[in-house]
C-alpha positions as a printed Julia matrix, in Angstrom:
373×3 Matrix{Float64}:
 -13.55   20.25  73.85
 -15.26   19.09  70.65
 -12.55   18.18  68.19
 -12.81   16.23  64.94
 -10.99   12.99  64.21
 -10.7    11.64  67.81
  -9.55    8.06  68.23
 -12.24    7.37  70.79
 -15.89    8.44  70.76
 -16.64   11.74  72.53
 -18.76   11.19  75.61
 -19.99   13.15  78.6
 -21.66   10.37  80.69
 -20.41    6.88  81.39
 -22.58    3.79  81.32
 -23.05    3.99  85.15
 -24.44    7.44  84.87
 -21.39    9.29  86.12
 -20.46   12.49  84.26
 -17.07   12.2   82.68
 -16.9    15.87  81.73
 -18.6    18.84  83.4
 -22.25   18.57  82.55
 -23.43   21.61  80.55
 -25.8    23.82  82.44
 -28.76   23.24  80.1
 -28.95   19.62  81.08
 -31.2    20.14  84.06
 -33.16   17.28  85.63
 -36.22   18.71  83.84
 -34.56   18.49  80.39
 -33.15   15.02  81.09
 -36.6    13.79  82.22
 -38.12   15.05  78.93
 -35.37   13.36  76.92
 -35.97   10.14  78.89
 -39.7    10.42  78.22
 -39.14   10.74  74.43
 -36.74    7.79  74.41
 -39.08    5.55  76.41
 -41.98    6.57  74.17
 -40.03    5.62  71.09
 -38.91    2.29  72.55
 -42.49    1.31  73.41
 -43.69    2.48  70.02
 -41.14    0.08  68.55
 -42.56   -2.78  70.52
 -46.14   -2.03  69.52
 -45.28   -1.73  65.85
 -43.53   -5.15  65.93
 -46.82   -6.51  67.39
 -48.77   -4.96  64.49
 -46.33   -6.57  62.1
 -46.81  -10.04  63.64
 -50.61   -9.55  63.53
 -50.34   -9.02  59.76
 -51.68   -5.48  59.94
 -48.63   -4.15  58.28
 -45.9    -5.84  56.18
 -42.66   -4.1   56.95
 -41.0    -2.53  59.99
 -37.38   -1.75  60.95
 -36.71   -1.44  64.72
 -34.64    1.28  66.32
 -34.52    0.01  69.87
 -31.07    0.79  71.35
 -30.55    3.78  69.06
 -32.84    6.34  70.84
 -30.12    8.58  72.17
 -28.71    9.17  68.72
 -32.06   10.0   67.11
 -33.7    12.02  69.97
 -30.38   13.86  70.5
 -30.16   14.71  66.82
 -33.82   16.03  66.81
 -32.94   18.41  69.61
 -30.0    19.81  67.68
 -32.07   20.88  64.59
 -34.34   23.77  63.83
 -37.39   21.6   63.19
 -39.44   22.75  60.2
 -36.63   25.03  59.07
 -33.75   22.61  58.32
 -34.3    19.83  55.82
 -33.94   16.17  56.85
 -33.14   13.32  54.49
 -33.56   10.28  56.72
 -32.96    6.6   56.43
 -35.44    3.83  57.11
 -34.81    3.38  60.8
 -35.53    7.01  61.75
 -39.07    6.91  63.21
 -37.56    7.78  66.59
 -36.04   10.94  64.99
 -39.44   11.75  63.47
 -41.34   11.28  66.71
 -38.78   13.52  68.52
 -39.2    16.17  65.81
 -42.92   16.17  66.5
 -44.29   13.89  63.84
 -47.49   12.44  65.2
 -47.92    8.72  65.95
 -51.1     8.83  63.89
 -49.16    9.94  60.83
 -46.48    7.17  61.27
 -49.05    4.44  62.03
 -51.3     5.52  59.15
 -48.36    5.23  56.81
 -47.38    1.82  58.14
 -51.05    0.66  57.66
 -51.54    2.37  54.27
 -54.9     3.83  55.15
 -56.72    6.89  53.89
 -55.2     8.92  56.75
 -51.73    8.18  55.37
 -50.06   11.43  54.15
 -48.44    9.32  51.45
 -51.92    7.96  50.51
 -50.77    4.38  50.58
 -48.23    4.9   47.78
 -45.1     4.05  49.75
 -44.11    0.75  51.31
 -44.77    0.66  55.08
 -42.59    2.56  57.45
 -41.43    4.97  54.69
 -43.2     8.12  55.83
 -42.53   11.75  54.93
 -43.91   14.87  56.53
 -43.82   18.16  54.5
 -44.31   20.65  57.41
 -41.41   19.12  59.28
 -39.3    19.1   56.08
 -38.84   15.42  56.77
 -38.34   13.92  53.33
 -40.01   10.6   52.49
 -37.95    7.65  53.48
 -36.49    5.3   50.84
 -35.38    1.71  51.16
 -32.65    2.02  48.51
 -29.48    2.11  50.52
 -27.74    5.52  50.47
 -30.11    6.84  47.69
 -30.92    9.84  49.92
 -27.31   10.99  50.14
 -26.9    12.66  46.68
 -30.23   14.54  46.71
 -29.4    15.7   50.33
 -26.11   17.11  49.02
 -28.06   18.78  46.21
 -30.54   20.26  48.67
 -27.64   21.79  50.64
 -26.02   23.03  47.48
 -29.27   24.8   46.69
 -29.39   26.31  50.19
 -25.89   27.69  49.7
 -26.83   29.14  46.27
 -29.95   30.81  47.72
 -28.08   32.16  50.71
 -30.47   30.78  53.35
 -29.61   29.98  56.94
 -31.03   26.5   56.62
 -28.98   23.34  56.76
 -29.55   19.86  55.41
 -29.26   16.79  57.58
 -28.72   13.45  56.03
 -28.78   10.3   58.11
 -27.79    6.74  57.16
 -26.54    3.49  58.63
 -23.02    2.09  58.5
 -23.98   -0.1   55.58
 -24.78    2.92  53.42
 -21.05    3.94  53.51
 -20.22    0.95  51.31
 -22.51    2.32  48.54
 -21.31    4.43  45.59
 -24.14    6.96  46.2
 -22.67    7.72  49.59
 -19.26    8.61  48.23
 -20.76   10.62  45.39
 -22.93   12.6   47.78
 -20.14   13.44  50.23
 -17.81   14.27  47.38
 -20.39   16.67  45.92
 -21.03   18.41  49.27
 -17.32   18.64  50.09
 -16.36   20.04  46.69
 -19.11   22.68  46.79
 -18.87   23.55  50.54
 -22.57   22.81  50.95
 -24.16   23.22  54.35
 -24.85   19.47  54.83
 -24.58   17.61  58.13
 -24.03   13.9   57.39
 -24.89   11.58  60.32
 -23.85    7.98  60.4
 -25.95    5.96  62.85
 -23.41    3.26  63.15
 -25.32    0.29  64.66
 -22.52   -1.95  63.43
 -24.66   -4.36  61.41
 -25.77   -3.89  57.79
 -28.37   -6.63  58.01
 -26.05   -9.66  58.66
 -22.77   -7.97  57.55
 -20.66   -6.57  60.37
 -18.8    -3.26  59.88
 -15.39   -4.98  59.92
 -16.41   -7.0   56.88
 -17.35   -4.05  54.7
 -14.58   -1.54  55.31
 -10.84   -1.56  56.21
 -11.23    1.73  57.99
 -11.11    1.63  61.78
 -14.07    4.01  61.82
 -16.48    5.74  59.54
 -15.79    9.3   60.61
 -12.2     9.2   59.28
 -13.53    8.84  55.73
 -14.49   12.51  55.94
 -10.8    13.41  55.27
 -11.17   12.19  51.69
 -13.89   14.75  51.09
 -12.33   17.78  52.73
 -14.57   17.99  55.71
 -14.2    17.37  59.45
 -15.35   14.05  60.89
 -16.59   13.7   64.51
 -16.89   10.54  66.51
 -19.44   10.36  69.35
 -20.82    7.86  71.75
 -24.29    7.44  70.22
 -25.68    5.98  73.43
 -24.85    9.13  75.49
 -27.63   11.65  74.7
 -25.66   14.45  76.34
 -22.7    13.77  74.02
 -24.94   13.49  70.99
 -26.62   16.82  71.68
 -23.34   18.62  72.44
 -21.55   17.39  69.42
 -24.56   17.66  67.06
 -25.32   21.16  68.25
 -21.77   22.27  67.8
 -21.36   20.8   64.32
 -24.82   21.91  63.12
 -23.99   25.54  63.97
 -20.57   25.24  62.38
 -22.3    24.05  59.17
 -24.96   26.79  59.51
 -22.22   29.41  59.83
 -20.98   28.56  56.35
 -17.93   26.46  57.19
 -18.93   23.66  54.89
 -20.25   20.09  55.43
 -19.33   17.72  58.2
 -19.67   14.03  59.05
 -20.67   12.79  62.48
 -20.49    9.08  63.38
 -22.6     8.0   66.29
 -21.49    4.66  67.67
 -24.64    2.81  68.83
 -26.33   -0.6   68.44
 -29.63   -2.0   67.33
 -30.88   -4.42  69.9
 -33.48   -5.98  67.69
 -33.33   -7.44  64.22
 -32.59   -5.48  61.09
 -36.28   -5.79  60.04
 -38.89   -8.5   59.77
 -36.68   -9.93  57.02
 -34.15  -11.28  59.48
 -36.08  -12.31  62.68
 -34.01  -14.09  65.35
 -30.84  -12.31  64.43
 -28.96  -13.86  67.37
 -29.54  -17.35  65.89
 -28.02  -16.48  62.56
 -25.28  -13.85  62.75
 -24.99  -12.28  66.17
 -24.09  -13.85  69.49
 -26.33  -13.46  72.55
 -23.22  -12.26  74.46
 -22.72   -9.38  71.99
 -26.31   -8.22  72.35
 -26.15   -8.56  76.14
 -23.01   -6.36  76.18
 -24.79   -3.58  74.37
 -28.0    -3.97  76.39
 -25.81   -3.06  79.37
 -24.99    0.18  77.61
 -28.68    0.99  77.1
 -29.08    4.75  76.46
 -32.4     4.93  78.45
 -30.83    3.29  81.47
 -27.87    5.63  81.22
 -30.11    8.71  81.57
 -31.93    7.12  84.58
 -28.55    6.53  86.22
 -27.54   10.09  85.5
 -30.71   11.4   87.16
 -29.96    9.24  90.18
 -26.45   10.72  90.32
 -28.03   14.24  90.14
 -30.35   13.4   93.05
 -33.49   13.49  90.93
 -34.3     9.79  90.34
 -37.35    8.82  88.3
 -40.01    6.86  90.21
 -40.44    3.38  88.66
 -44.22    3.9   88.76
 -43.78    7.04  86.53
 -42.0     4.9   83.98
 -44.75    2.26  84.12
 -47.35    4.98  83.62
 -45.51    6.33  80.62
 -45.25    2.85  79.06
 -48.98    2.34  79.52
 -49.78    5.71  78.15
 -47.72    5.14  75.07
 -49.34    1.79  74.46
 -52.78    3.45  74.69
 -51.61    6.16  72.29
 -50.53    3.65  69.65
 -53.71    1.64  70.03
 -55.8     4.81  69.57
 -53.72    5.75  66.46
 -54.24    2.28  64.99
 -57.98    2.43  65.51
 -58.27    5.9   64.11
 -56.1     5.02  61.1
 -58.05    1.84  60.31
 -61.37    3.59  60.65
 -60.53    5.78  57.65
 -60.36    2.72  55.37
 -58.08    1.81  52.57
 -57.37    4.03  49.56
 -59.34    3.17  46.4
 -57.76    2.42  43.07
 -58.68    5.91  41.84
 -55.76    7.5   43.65
 -53.31    6.05  41.09
 -54.52    8.75  38.66
 -54.27   11.6   41.13
 -51.23   13.79  42.13
 -49.24   12.65  39.16
 -49.54   15.68  36.89
 -50.86   19.17  37.46
 -53.17   18.69  34.47
 -54.13   15.11  33.78
 -53.08   14.1   30.3
 -55.33   12.38  27.78
 -53.85    8.95  28.16
 -54.55    8.87  31.89
 -58.03   10.1   31.46
 -58.64    7.28  28.98
 -57.14    4.69  31.23
 -59.21    5.91  34.19
 -62.42    5.83  32.04
 -61.54    2.28  31.04
 -61.2     1.15  34.65
 -64.36    2.93  35.76
 -66.23    1.15  32.97
 -64.78   -2.19  34.1
 -65.85   -1.34  37.69
 -69.28   -0.23  36.55
 -68.75    3.29  38.0
 -69.58    6.61  36.49
 -67.39    8.0   33.68
 -64.94   10.83  34.29
 -65.71   12.4   30.91
 -62.31   11.51  29.47
 -61.44   12.87  26.03
 -61.26   10.52  22.99
């Protein structure tokens, strides 16, 4: 049932909530409700972080509204904390679904002392070591070659881990993307490449950056299978990702999965009011009608287990409170001092850094560190 290089995206549930294929037994109403909860939680987190941005409490944020099924579905297809994830800068929903705390993400966005990155990354570029969620980078496709290298090391060491590397459609136009896939394909590395194809690389549509009809067919050039899935159908995402992840884990080499989805909001705060500049309101409305959260709600109605609207309102309110509490907790820890620029750079601090630190302490009128002359 799950074949590579299909002409149309693989799907299990239509936009109106009707199963197109037999629904796998594991998709009970209980599981679907939990998936729905995680998607709604991520959507509301998105809204709250945009508010923080507009309040000037952070300086960068990239929305993922509309892409929840792709990221939550992927999270449920991994061995969290065992497999390695090299994400791209729109993957906070993936992080939340993997169990990254809101406090950790909010702290990083605000750059406070509770930030695991200690204020050293630009906002919304978090990394969490115990989840093996590598720190996000804004340089497009820069995560692809090191992800391939991680997978090559896993093969060399003979582990049962896999590496997952996510990226947007725009990344597939970068040289790093081609180099990374070629490395993984040539070495047979256990790497699962996931294209979250939201169809817009900032203001450049997919049809303007490639002559290929789809992204997944590019896998042929690198000797790996390419799968095409409806990224707004969480059942399809989980079925395809689970199948492909285990194929990769079994030693059959890398694979590429393209999830066709859509970002409802702007690319980031750098292009507010996208509909006024490069997208039509009609296009956005068309994709809003394919909303992944609504699709799960309709599926539950079809299964005779509808979600009470009050339950959704309660979840929204609880998420807003959770974000507000995370913001207050993070801000209460204060901002990192200048001293951290000299920490965590070397195992043993070299002489020139000790001298520089002493100089700054003298300028600040603080105690000396006892640096060597």
